[in-house]
N, C-alpha and C positions, 0 to 999 in steps of 0.2 A: 756797325759795319755789316754788310749784307754779304753772306757768303754765296748762296744759290744765286744764279743770274747775274753775278758781279760784273758791272760794266767794264771795269779794268781788265778783268780775266777775259771776258768776251773780246775786247779789243786786242789783247794778247793774241788769242787764237786767229783772229782775223789777220794779224800780221804773220803769223806762222803759215797760214794757208796761202798767203800772197808770196811766201818764200823770204819774208824778211824776219829771219831767225833772230838777229841782234836786237831788233825792236821788240819782238815777241818776248824774248828773255828778259828785257829791261822791264817791260811792263808786268810781266810775271812776278819778277822779284820785287817790284813795288807791292802788288798784292800781297805777297808771301810776308814782306816786312810790315805791312799795315795788320794783317792777321796776327802775326806775333805779338805786335804791341797791344792790340785790342783784346785779344784772348789769352794774354799771359796769365791773368788771374780769373777769368770768366769761363763759365760753361759754353762751349762751342758745339756741343754735340746734340743734333736734333732728335737722336732716337729716343723714343718714349718707352722701349722696353726695359724691364728690370733686369740689369745685367752688371755685373762686377766690373766689366771693362768699359762702362760708359765714359766717354771722353778720352779713352786711351786708344787712339786710332791705330797706332803701330801694331799693339797687341791684337786689337779687334780684327784687323784686316789679315794679319798673320794666321789667326785661328780660322777664318773663313777661307783663306786660301789652302789651308792644310786640309779641312774636312771636305771642301768643294761641294757642299750641298746647297748653299744658297748665298746670297751677297749680303754685306752688312746692311742693317736697317736704313742707316743714313742715306743708302744709295737707291732706295726704293722709289722715291719721287722722281728721281731722273730717269731710272730705268722704266718705270711705269709709263712715263710721258713717251719714250720711245716705242714701247710695246703697244700703247693706244693708237699710235700712227699705223703701226703694223696691222693691228687688229681691225682697223678701219677698212682693210683690203677685203675682209669677210664680213662686212656690216657689223663688226664687234660682236659676232655670235659666239666668241670665245668666252665672253663674260657669262654665258649661260652654262658653261661647263667648269666654272672655277668657284670653289667655296674657300674663303680665307681662313687660316688657322685661329684658333682662340689663343691670344697671347697674354702674358702676364706683364702688365704696364707698371711704370714706376708710380708711386703713390699720387704725385700730382696729376696725373693723367686718368687715374681710375674714376669711374663714375659712381 
């Protein structure tokens, strides 16, 4: 099952935007049911960082909401895609002003 860019969830959002809440909710619940079944015993977390909250979305998000410094790593791809569009308004010159932090990754992602 693909989580990011999931066609069923994209279709649900189209229905919500059209004002068809009932169909949007139906599709969203189908996605959620498929997710629960597929990932009941599998790792669904795309985060590569070494963290004791890996795969525990509820606690991870609560921690990030509490400290308010940055967002969970699993949301980086989605947010960076949005920021890239905005950065295009200044010919992506923001990239010249940013240096990513050094992070400690899980063993399977270390080089």
